[in-house]
LUMBA-774596 format. One line per 3 residues: number of its first residue (from 1); their letters; for each residue x, y, z of C-alpha. Coordinates in steps of 0.2 Angstrom, whole numbers, always signed. Each point is the difference from the previous one (the first is absolute). Layout:
N
NUM) A) X:Y:Z ~ ...
***
This chain:
216
1) MTA) -473:-172:-1045 ~ +9:-8:-14 ~ +15:-12:+2
4) NRW) +12:+13:-5 ~ -7:+12:+13 ~ +2:-14:+14
7) VRA) +18:-3:-5 ~ +3:+18:+0 ~ -8:+2:+17
10) ALI) +10:-14:+7 ~ +16:+7:-7 ~ -3:+17:+8
13) GVL) -3:-9:+17 ~ +16:-10:-1 ~ +9:+16:-5
16) AVL) -7:+9:+15 ~ +5:-13:+12 ~ +18:+0:-8
19) LCT) +1:+18:+2 ~ -5:+0:+18 ~ +12:-14:+4
22) VGM) +15:+9:-9 ~ -5:+16:+9 ~ +0:-8:+17
25) LLR) +17:-8:-4 ~ +7:+17:-6 ~ -7:+10:+14
28) PLV) +15:-2:+12 ~ +12:+6:-14 ~ -11:+15:-5
31) IPE) -6:+5:+18 ~ +13:-6:+13 ~ -9:-7:+15
34) NTS) +6:+3:+18 ~ +3:-17:+6 ~ +11:+4:+15
37) APR) -8:-5:+16 ~ -2:+13:+14 ~ +15:+1:+11
40) VLN) -3:-9:+16 ~ +13:+8:+11 ~ +10:+16:-3
43) PTE) +19:+1:+3 ~ -2:+6:+18 ~ -12:-14:+4
46) IGF) +11:-13:-8 ~ +16:+6:+9 ~ -9:+0:+17
49) TQD) -8:-17:-3 ~ +17:-7:-4 ~ +9:+7:+14
52) MLA) -13:-4:+13 ~ +0:-18:-7 ~ +18:-1:+4
55) HHQ) -3:+8:+17 ~ -13:-12:+5 ~ +10:-15:-5
58) QAL) +14:+5:+12 ~ -13:+2:+14 ~ -4:-19:-4
61) MMV) +18:-4:+1 ~ +2:+8:+17 ~ -15:-10:+6
64) QRL) +8:-16:-6 ~ +17:+4:+9 ~ -8:+3:+17
67) DTG) +5:-13:+13 ~ -14:-13:+1 ~ +2:+1:+19
70) ADP) -4:+18:+1 ~ -13:+6:+12 ~ -18:-5:-7
73) SIR) -6:+18:+0 ~ +14:+5:-12 ~ -3:-16:-10
76) QLA) -18:+5:-1 ~ +4:+18:-6 ~ +12:-7:-13
79) QQI) -13:-12:-7 ~ -12:+14:-1 ~ +12:+11:-10
82) SDT) +4:-15:-11 ~ -18:-4:-4 ~ -5:+18:-4
85) QRI) +15:+3:-11 ~ -2:-17:-9 ~ -17:+5:-6
88) EIG) +7:+17:-5 ~ +14:-8:-10 ~ -13:-9:-10
91) TLL) -9:+16:-4 ~ +16:+9:-4 ~ +5:-14:-12
94) GWL) -17:+0:-8 ~ +1:+18:-4 ~ +17:-2:-8
97) RLA) -6:-14:-11 ~ -15:+10:-6 ~ +12:+14:-4
100) NAA) +12:-12:-8 ~ +14:+7:+11 ~ +15:-9:+8
103) PTN) -2:-5:+18 ~ +17:+8:+4 ~ +5:+18:-1
106) SHP) +17:+3:-8 ~ +0:+18:+7 ~ -8:-1:+18
109) MAW) -9:+16:+6 ~ +3:+8:-17 ~ -19:+3:-1
112) LPA) +2:+12:+15 ~ +5:+18:-3 ~ +14:+6:+11
115) KDT) -12:+13:+8 ~ -11:-14:+6 ~ +13:-11:+7
118) PAG) -5:-8:+17 ~ +8:+6:+16 ~ +16:-8:+3
121) HDH) +3:-5:-18 ~ +11:+8:-12 ~ +0:-1:-19
124) STM) +19:+2:+0 ~ +1:-18:+7 ~ -9:-7:-15
127) TGS) +13:-12:-5 ~ +3:-18:+3 ~ -13:-13:+7
130) AAT) -18:+3:+5 ~ +6:-1:+18 ~ +9:+17:-3
133) TMP) -13:+8:-11 ~ -16:-2:+9 ~ -4:+7:+17
136) GMA) +0:-13:+14 ~ +8:-14:-9 ~ +12:-11:+10
139) TMQ) +17:-5:-6 ~ +5:-18:-3 ~ +12:+2:+16
142) ELD) -16:+5:+10 ~ -10:-15:-7 ~ +14:-12:+4
145) ALS) +1:+7:+17 ~ -19:-3:+2 ~ +3:-18:-6
148) AAK) +13:-3:+13 ~ -9:+8:+15 ~ -9:-10:+13
151) GTD) -12:+3:+14 ~ -2:+18:+6 ~ +14:+6:-12
154) AET) -10:-6:-15 ~ -16:+8:+6 ~ +8:+17:+3
157) LFL) +9:+0:-17 ~ -15:-6:-9 ~ -11:+14:+8
160) QLM) +14:+13:-4 ~ +2:-5:-18 ~ -18:-3:-4
163) LRH) -5:+17:+8 ~ +13:+9:-10 ~ -6:-10:-15
166) HRG) -19:+5:+3 ~ +5:+18:+2 ~ +9:+0:-16
169) GVG) -15:-8:-9 ~ -12:+12:+8 ~ +11:+14:-7
172) MAQ) -1:-8:-18 ~ -18:-2:+1 ~ -3:+18:+6
175) AAD) +10:+6:-15 ~ -10:-11:-12 ~ -16:+6:+8
178) KLV) +6:+18:-4 ~ +5:-3:-18 ~ -14:-11:-6
181) ESG) -17:+9:-3 ~ -12:-15:+2 ~ -2:-18:-3
184) PVK) +4:-17:+8 ~ +18:+4:+2 ~ -4:+15:+10
187) ESA) -13:-9:+11 ~ +13:-14:+3 ~ +13:+12:+5
190) RAM) -12:+8:+13 ~ -4:-17:+7 ~ +18:-4:+2
193) ITE) +3:+17:+9 ~ -14:-5:+12 ~ +5:-18:+4
196) QSQ) +18:+2:+1 ~ -1:+16:+11 ~ -11:-11:+12
199) EAG) +13:-14:+0 ~ +14:+13:+2 ~ -9:+7:+15
202) IMT) +0:-18:+8 ~ +18:-3:-4 ~ +5:+17:+8
205) LLL) -10:-5:+16 ~ +9:-17:+1 ~ +17:+8:-2
208) AQR) -4:+13:+13 ~ -5:-14:+12 ~ +17:-8:-3
211) GVQ) +9:+16:+3 ~ +7:+0:-18 ~ +1:+14:-12
214) PLS) -6:-1:-18 ~ +13:+0:-14 ~ +3:+17:-8
***
């Protein structure tokens, strides 16, 4: 091969590399690429996760406000509830971070169609704070009363508030289980139904032993 042919071959090689490079650079402009990541959670899952996060956080608040001098069996139940829900709070926060969603819901329970509203909860009340828009939530007045209560009064009020709280949480989880087809949120909702139903049964029994009725 003569020198001219070597030069021509080298130029052709360089031109081929340049064309490939230009083609790679122009490809996204000519053929748009789908760069969006798959959705981690759908709107229903995000709404449920945000609301259950707030629901769990109030349960921890109730435990913190329980009289430290309360009966050891009540304290043990309260600690069990706290330990379980702290773990679940971490999971809920993790899902929301992955979904790039806020930890709070500006419209609590909006993910739930009116026809699927849990028993004892009415969409017509969906105004104001989370305490009035999510089933089972205590008001600030009730939380303040729990903080002030001592001895058996504290035990009774704690059981009443937490039982109502658990029943509300179970209703929310049942609604999510019905709406979500599959995946980790559905599995977590079912686990919440099981654990909170069991704890609600214990609290119902403890109130009955004290001759006290649950809150409506």
